[in-house]
C-alpha positions as CSV (number, residue, x, y, z in Angstrom):
1,M,107.6,90.4,110.7
2,T,106.4,91.0,107.0
3,Q,105.3,88.8,105.1
4,S,104.7,88.5,100.9
5,V,102.9,86.4,98.5
6,V,104.1,85.2,95.4
7,V,101.5,84.4,92.8
8,Q,102.4,81.4,90.1
9,V,101.2,82.1,86.8
10,G,101.4,79.7,84.0
11,Q,103.3,76.5,83.1
12,C,106.8,78.5,83.9
13,G,105.4,80.6,86.3
14,N,104.5,77.7,88.1
15,Q,107.3,75.5,87.9
16,V,110.0,78.0,89.2
17,G,107.7,78.7,91.8
18,C,107.4,74.9,92.9
19,R,111.1,74.8,92.5
20,F,111.2,78.2,95.4
21,W,109.3,76.7,97.2
22,D,111.1,73.5,97.5
23,L,114.5,75.1,98.0
24,A,112.8,77.1,100.7
25,L,111.6,75.1,102.8
26,R,115.6,73.1,102.6
27,E,117.3,76.1,103.7
28,H,114.3,76.9,106.5
29,A,115.2,73.5,107.3
30,S,118.7,73.5,107.4
31,V,118.3,76.7,110.3
32,N,115.5,75.7,112.0
33,K,116.6,72.3,113.1
34,K,113.6,71.9,115.7
35,G,111.1,72.0,112.7
36,V,109.3,75.4,115.3
37,Y,107.0,77.9,113.6
38,D,109.1,81.0,114.0
39,E,109.6,84.5,112.3
40,P,111.5,84.0,109.5
41,L,108.9,80.8,108.6
42,S,106.0,82.9,108.5
43,S,107.3,85.7,106.1
44,F,106.1,83.3,103.1
45,F,104.2,80.0,105.2
46,R,101.5,80.3,107.6
47,N,101.0,77.6,109.8
48,V,97.4,75.4,109.8
49,D,96.3,73.1,112.3
50,L,94.9,70.1,110.3
51,R,94.6,67.7,113.3
52,S,96.9,65.6,111.5
53,S,100.3,64.1,111.6
54,S,101.0,63.8,107.3
55,G,102.7,66.4,104.9
56,R,105.2,69.2,106.5
57,S,104.6,69.9,109.6
58,C,106.0,71.1,112.6
59,A,105.2,71.0,116.5
60,V,103.9,74.2,118.2
61,G,102.2,73.8,121.8
62,G,101.8,70.1,121.4
63,R,99.6,70.0,118.3
64,I,100.6,69.3,114.3
65,Q,101.1,72.4,112.5
66,H,101.0,72.4,108.7
67,L,103.0,74.7,106.9
68,K,101.4,76.2,103.7
69,A,102.7,78.4,101.0
70,R,101.9,82.5,101.0
71,A,101.2,81.6,97.3
72,V,98.6,81.8,94.5
73,L,99.3,79.4,91.7
74,V,97.0,80.3,88.1
75,D,97.8,78.1,85.4
76,M,95.0,77.8,82.4
77,E,96.6,74.4,81.8
78,E,95.8,71.7,84.4
79,G,99.0,70.3,83.6
80,V,101.8,71.8,86.0
81,V,99.1,72.4,88.8
82,N,98.6,68.7,89.0
83,E,102.1,67.6,89.3
84,I,102.3,69.8,91.8
85,L,99.3,68.3,94.1
86,H,100.8,65.1,93.3
87,G,104.8,65.5,94.5
88,P,106.4,66.1,97.1
89,L,104.8,69.6,98.0
90,R,100.9,68.7,97.9
91,D,100.5,69.7,101.3
92,V,102.1,72.9,100.9
93,F,99.3,74.4,98.9
94,D,95.3,73.9,98.9
95,S,92.5,74.2,96.5
96,T,91.8,77.7,97.6
97,Q,95.3,78.9,96.4
98,L,94.7,77.5,93.1
99,L,92.6,78.7,89.8
100,T,92.9,76.2,86.6
101,D,91.5,75.6,83.5
102,V,91.3,73.1,80.7
103,S,92.3,74.4,77.3
104,G,94.9,76.8,77.5
105,S,95.2,80.0,76.3
106,G,96.7,79.0,72.9
107,N,99.8,81.2,73.2
108,N,97.7,83.9,72.6
109,W,98.4,87.0,74.8
110,A,94.9,88.2,74.3
111,V,93.1,85.2,75.4
112,G,94.9,85.2,78.5
113,H,94.7,89.0,79.3
114,L,91.3,89.6,77.5
115,T,88.9,86.4,77.9
116,Y,90.5,84.7,80.4
117,G,91.1,87.9,82.6
118,S,87.4,88.8,81.7
119,T,86.2,85.3,82.7
120,Y,88.2,84.8,85.8
121,R,88.8,88.1,87.3
122,E,86.8,88.2,90.6
123,Q,87.7,84.7,91.2
124,I,91.4,86.1,91.0
125,V,90.8,88.8,92.9
126,D,88.9,86.5,95.6
127,K,92.6,84.5,95.9
128,L,94.0,87.4,96.1
129,R,92.6,89.0,98.8
130,K,92.9,85.8,100.7
131,A,96.2,85.6,100.6
132,A,96.6,89.0,101.7
133,E,93.9,88.6,104.7
134,Q,96.2,85.7,106.3
135,C,99.2,88.1,106.0
136,D,99.3,90.7,109.7
137,C,101.9,93.1,107.4
138,L,102.0,92.6,103.5
139,Q,105.1,93.6,102.2
140,C,105.1,92.6,98.5
141,F,104.0,90.4,95.8
142,F,106.3,88.5,93.6
143,L,104.7,87.5,90.4
144,V,106.2,85.1,88.3
145,H,105.1,84.4,84.9
146,S,107.1,84.0,81.1
147,M,106.8,86.3,77.9
148,G,106.3,84.0,75.3
149,G,103.3,82.0,75.7
150,G,99.6,83.2,76.0
151,T,98.7,82.5,79.9
152,G,101.7,84.0,81.3
153,S,102.1,86.9,79.1
154,G,98.3,88.0,78.6
155,L,96.8,86.6,82.5
156,G,100.2,87.2,84.0
157,T,100.2,90.6,82.8
158,K,96.1,90.7,83.7
159,V,96.8,89.7,87.2
160,L,99.4,92.7,87.8
161,S,97.3,95.4,86.9
162,L,94.8,93.8,89.3
163,L,97.5,93.7,92.0
164,E,98.0,97.5,91.5
165,E,94.2,98.6,91.3
166,E,93.1,95.6,94.2
167,F,96.4,96.6,96.5
168,P,97.8,100.0,95.2
169,D,100.5,100.9,98.0
170,V,101.7,96.8,98.3
171,C,104.8,96.5,96.2
172,R,105.1,95.0,93.0
173,I,107.9,92.8,91.7
174,V,107.8,90.8,88.9
175,T,110.3,88.7,87.4
176,S,110.1,87.8,83.7
177,I,111.4,85.1,81.7
178,Y,112.4,86.1,78.0
179,P,111.8,83.7,75.1
180,S,115.3,83.4,73.2
181,V,115.3,83.8,69.2
182,E,115.3,80.2,69.0
183,D,111.6,80.3,71.0
184,D,109.8,77.5,69.1
185,V,106.3,79.5,69.7
186,I,106.1,81.3,67.0
187,T,104.4,84.8,68.3
188,S,106.7,84.8,71.0
189,P,107.5,88.3,70.1
190,Y,103.5,89.5,70.0
191,N,103.2,87.8,73.7
192,S,106.5,89.6,74.4
193,V,106.1,93.0,73.7
194,L,101.7,93.6,74.1
195,A,103.3,92.3,77.9
196,M,106.2,94.8,77.8
197,R,103.3,97.3,77.7
198,E,102.2,95.9,81.2
199,L,104.8,95.7,82.6
200,T,106.2,99.0,81.9
201,D,102.6,100.5,83.1
202,H,102.0,98.4,86.7
203,A,105.1,96.6,88.2
204,D,107.6,98.7,90.4
205,C,110.3,96.3,89.8
206,V,111.1,93.6,86.8
207,L,113.9,91.1,87.0
208,P,113.8,90.0,83.3
209,V,115.5,86.8,82.9
210,E,116.2,85.6,79.3
211,N,116.1,81.6,78.3
212,Q,119.3,81.8,76.2
213,S,121.2,83.5,79.1
214,L,120.2,80.6,80.8
215,V,120.6,77.8,79.2
216,E,124.2,79.2,78.6
217,I,125.1,79.1,82.2
218,V,123.0,75.3,82.7
219,N,125.8,74.4,79.5
220,K,128.5,75.9,81.2
221,I,127.5,73.9,84.3
222,Q,127.0,71.0,82.3
223,H,130.5,71.2,80.9
224,M,131.9,71.5,84.7
225,S,130.8,67.9,85.3
226,T,132.6,66.3,82.1
227,S,135.2,68.4,82.3
228,G,136.8,65.2,84.8
229,K,138.1,67.2,87.6
230,P,137.6,66.1,90.7
231,S,137.3,69.7,92.3
232,L,134.4,70.3,89.6
233,A,132.1,67.6,90.2
234,I,128.1,67.9,90.4
235,K,126.5,65.4,92.7
236,K,124.1,63.0,92.3
237,D,121.9,64.4,94.1
238,S,122.0,67.8,92.7
239,T,119.6,70.6,92.9
240,I,120.8,72.3,89.7
241,I,120.6,69.5,86.9
242,S,118.0,67.0,88.8
243,S,114.3,67.2,89.8
244,H,113.7,65.3,93.2
245,G,111.1,63.0,93.1
246,G,111.3,62.3,89.9
247,A,112.9,62.2,86.3
248,E,114.6,65.3,85.5
249,K,113.3,67.4,83.1
250,P,114.6,69.4,80.2
251,F,114.0,72.8,82.2
252,D,114.6,71.8,85.9
253,A,118.0,73.3,86.0
254,M,116.9,76.7,84.4
255,N,114.4,76.7,87.0
256,N,116.4,76.2,89.4
257,I,118.6,79.2,88.6
258,V,115.7,81.7,88.8
259,A,114.4,80.1,92.0
260,N,117.7,80.4,93.6
261,L,117.7,84.1,92.6
262,L,114.1,84.2,94.1
263,L,115.8,83.2,97.3
264,S,118.1,85.7,96.8
265,I,116.0,88.2,96.7
266,T,114.0,87.1,99.7
267,S,116.8,86.2,102.3
268,S,116.8,89.7,104.2
269,A,112.7,89.1,104.7
270,R,113.5,85.2,105.8
271,F,116.4,85.4,108.0
272,D,117.8,88.1,110.2
273,G,121.0,90.0,109.4
274,S,123.1,92.8,110.4
275,L,122.0,95.2,107.2
276,N,118.6,93.5,106.3
277,M,117.5,95.2,103.4
278,D,113.7,95.9,103.2
279,L,112.2,94.3,100.2
280,N,110.4,98.0,99.9
281,E,113.7,99.9,99.5
282,I,114.8,97.9,96.4
283,A,112.5,99.9,94.1
284,M,112.9,103.1,96.4
285,N,117.0,103.2,96.1
286,L,116.7,101.3,92.5
287,V,114.7,103.1,90.2
288,P,114.9,107.1,89.9
289,F,112.3,106.8,86.8
290,P,108.9,104.5,86.9
291,R,109.4,103.4,84.0
292,L,113.1,102.4,84.2
293,H,112.3,99.6,86.4
294,Y,113.9,96.7,84.9
295,L,116.9,95.3,86.7
296,V,119.7,93.5,85.4
297,S,120.3,90.0,88.0
298,S,123.3,88.2,88.5
299,L,124.1,85.8,90.6
300,T,127.4,84.6,92.7
301,P,127.9,81.0,93.1
302,L,125.4,80.4,90.3
303,Y,125.1,76.7,91.7
304,T,123.6,77.1,95.2
305,L,122.9,74.4,98.0
306,A,126.1,72.6,97.3
307,D,125.0,71.6,93.5
308,V,128.5,71.9,92.6
309,G,131.8,71.2,94.5
310,V,133.5,73.5,93.2
311,L,136.4,75.3,95.2
312,T,135.3,77.7,97.2
313,R,135.8,81.3,95.3
314,S,137.1,84.4,97.7
315,L,134.8,87.1,98.9
316,D,136.6,89.1,96.9
317,Q,136.5,86.9,93.4
318,M,132.6,86.9,94.0
319,F,132.3,90.6,94.3
320,S,133.9,90.0,90.7
321,D,132.0,87.5,89.1
322,A,128.8,89.4,90.0
323,F,129.9,92.1,87.8
324,S,131.2,90.1,84.5
325,K,128.9,89.2,82.0
326,D,129.4,85.7,82.5
327,H,127.2,85.6,85.8
328,Q,124.6,88.2,84.6
329,L,120.6,86.1,83.8
330,I,120.2,87.8,80.6
331,R,123.0,88.2,77.7
332,A,124.7,91.7,78.8
333,D,127.5,92.9,79.5
334,P,126.6,95.8,82.1
335,K,130.6,97.5,82.9
336,R,130.1,98.4,79.3
337,S,126.6,100.5,79.8
338,L,125.6,102.9,82.3
339,Y,124.2,102.6,85.7
340,L,121.4,104.3,87.3
341,A,122.0,102.2,90.7
342,C,123.1,98.8,92.4
343,A,122.3,96.7,95.2
344,L,124.2,94.0,96.6
345,M,122.6,91.9,98.7
346,V,125.2,89.4,100.2
347,R,124.7,86.5,102.5
348,G,126.9,84.5,104.7
349,N,129.4,85.7,107.4
350,V,130.7,88.9,105.6
351,H,131.4,92.3,106.9
352,V,130.3,95.6,106.7
353,S,133.7,96.4,105.6
354,D,134.2,93.8,103.7
355,L,131.4,94.6,102.0
356,C,132.9,98.8,101.3
357,R,135.6,97.7,100.2
358,N,134.8,95.7,97.4
359,I,132.9,98.7,96.6
360,E,135.5,100.9,96.6
361,R,137.9,98.6,94.2
362,L,135.4,98.2,91.7
363,R,134.1,101.5,91.3
364,P,136.7,103.1,89.1
365,S,135.3,100.1,86.7
366,L,131.8,100.4,86.8
367,P,130.4,103.8,84.9
368,F,128.2,105.1,86.8
369,V,125.3,107.9,85.7
370,S,127.1,111.8,87.0
371,W,124.1,112.8,89.3
372,N,124.1,109.3,91.1
373,Q,127.9,108.4,92.0
374,E,126.9,107.2,95.0
375,G,123.5,105.2,93.5
376,W,124.5,101.9,96.2
377,K,122.1,99.7,98.2
378,T,123.6,97.4,100.4
379,G,122.5,94.0,102.6
380,L,123.6,91.5,104.8
381,C,121.7,88.4,105.7
382,S,123.4,86.1,108.3
383,V,122.7,83.5,106.8
384,P,123.8,81.9,104.1
385,P,123.0,79.1,101.1
386,V,122.6,75.6,102.1
387,G,126.1,74.2,101.1
388,H,128.4,77.6,101.0
389,S,129.6,79.9,103.4
390,H,128.2,83.0,101.0
391,S,126.8,84.3,98.0
392,L,125.6,87.3,96.8
393,L,122.9,89.1,94.1
394,A,124.0,92.3,92.6
395,L,120.6,94.1,91.1
396,A,121.5,96.7,88.7
397,N,119.4,99.7,87.0
398,N,121.8,99.5,84.0
399,T,121.3,100.4,80.2
400,C,122.6,97.3,78.9
401,V,118.5,95.7,79.4
402,K,118.3,97.9,75.6
403,P,119.7,95.7,73.4
404,T,117.0,92.9,74.3
405,F,114.3,95.0,73.9
406,I,115.9,96.0,70.7
407,E,116.4,92.8,69.9
408,L,112.4,92.0,70.4
409,R,111.0,94.5,68.8
410,E,113.1,93.8,65.8
411,R,111.2,89.9,65.9
412,F,107.8,91.8,66.7
413,S,108.0,94.3,63.6
414,R,109.3,91.0,60.9
415,L,106.0,89.5,61.8
416,Y,103.7,92.5,62.3
417,R,104.8,94.2,59.3
418,K,103.5,91.1,57.0
419,K,100.7,91.1,59.1
420,A,101.5,87.4,59.9
421,H,99.0,85.5,62.4
422,L,97.4,88.8,63.4
423,H,94.0,87.4,62.9
424,H,94.5,85.0,65.8
425,Y,94.3,88.3,68.2
426,L,92.2,90.1,66.6
427,H,89.8,87.3,66.6
428,V,89.6,87.9,70.4
429,D,86.3,89.6,72.0
430,G,87.8,93.0,72.8
431,M,90.9,93.3,71.0
432,D,92.3,95.4,68.0
433,Q,95.1,96.8,66.3
434,S,95.5,99.5,68.5
435,Y,96.8,97.4,71.2
436,F,99.7,96.4,69.1
437,S,100.3,99.9,67.8
438,E,100.3,101.2,71.2
439,A,102.3,98.3,72.7
440,M,104.7,99.2,70.0
441,E,105.3,103.0,70.7
442,S,105.5,101.7,74.7
443,L,108.7,99.8,74.1
444,T,110.1,102.2,71.6
445,A,109.7,105.0,74.1
446,L,111.5,103.0,76.3
447,I,114.5,102.2,74.4
448,D,114.7,105.8,73.6
449,E,114.7,106.7,77.0
450,Y,117.5,104.3,77.7
451,Q,119.4,105.6,74.6
452,G,118.9,108.7,76.2
453,L,120.8,107.8,78.9
454,D,123.5,106.6,77.1
455,V,124.4,109.1,74.9
456,T,125.3,111.2,78.7
457,K,127.7,109.0,78.8
458,E,129.1,108.9,75.8
459,S,129.2,112.8,75.8
460,P,129.0,113.9,79.5
461,T,126.9,117.2,79.8
462,P,128.9,119.7,82.6
463,D,127.4,120.2,85.7
464,A,124.9,123.2,86.0
465,P,126.5,125.9,87.3
466,R,125.6,126.7,91.2
467,L,124.0,129.2,92.8
468,R,126.0,132.5,94.3
469,I,125.1,133.9,97.1
470,A,126.0,137.1,97.3
471,S,127.8,138.3,100.6
């Protein structure tokens, strides 16, 4: 059985990560009724004999075994990590997995990447190595972070480069939360563009998630709860709108959606299935060009773990939903852009024939690049999310990410033309203006590569003539 490690960096990364571990434990508990430490649990948890009966535990051979998450938690402020350590998941982590400071990065990529990256480099590498050594067969690192702040963008991308340096052959999948246009961090465009260069250079796959898209999804769900229809009522203990063990916080619902994305993408690694998808196959099958590794995610249903008492969507409708713009985790309509490749990760009692039938049904409406018309990757995991009969995660390598990157470049340019707030960055040791110009060049080159593919969609070039073999 292969194992993976989740690396959570910054406030947002740790909040999303905390929700992932909570929901993952509940999924395993619903399947593993006897609480026995088994192969599915070992994929993201290890068991430690603490000779104690407290905390998350399962009985093995008469001893009490405690589950520990295969995770590394990093934040340059103590607040969120301390909350986790005093919350219901406190026994799932121990001090060897945590790295915190007290001062924070001041919403400054340079402080996170250069100052803290240099100060804590050896400690970070040590924790990553220890996490890797506890795996029998390390398959993947999942990095979860945000782009707008200083620690998530700066130290998060520093950790990413260290992962490539220390474990070059291990897949690196990054979930990056992009700030909305109305973000309250004035320097978020700087942080995001500086981080983008690192993501483009050092990640195998990036799953971009936009805050604005999450806000719109949550608003739809909350509207459902107040619609007055009995079939559209959100349950009182819903994980989509409330935080277990305390009062609801503003970002809980948004964090839950991202956590459910992680649950779906890791389901094949955590449970059996008739057509399980290896995590390494995601990059292998969906990334035809190294730099174009940004995968647009869509989930259906958006509210898992029986959060919303909606009428069950038919299987065919679920496939249609996955390609509609309302279910994308960035503000995009992939059906109006060009597909390079697409993966469908289905959970539940779904047959391969149903999968193939829906692909054939949808194929005519989905514009694929001419040289990869059969660019589909499929996975079937037999265990559905708690409270549902089936679910679907679609991962699309699609040029629809281009508008998000163009908007980010424009926001960066508006600040940079006036040299606004630049002095905060240039006062950091090792930082100079070349970082900004090179990051901007990298982003522009990325946009141009997507634009070049879009041009082929608008005016496709005929296939090159085939060589004829003389008779």
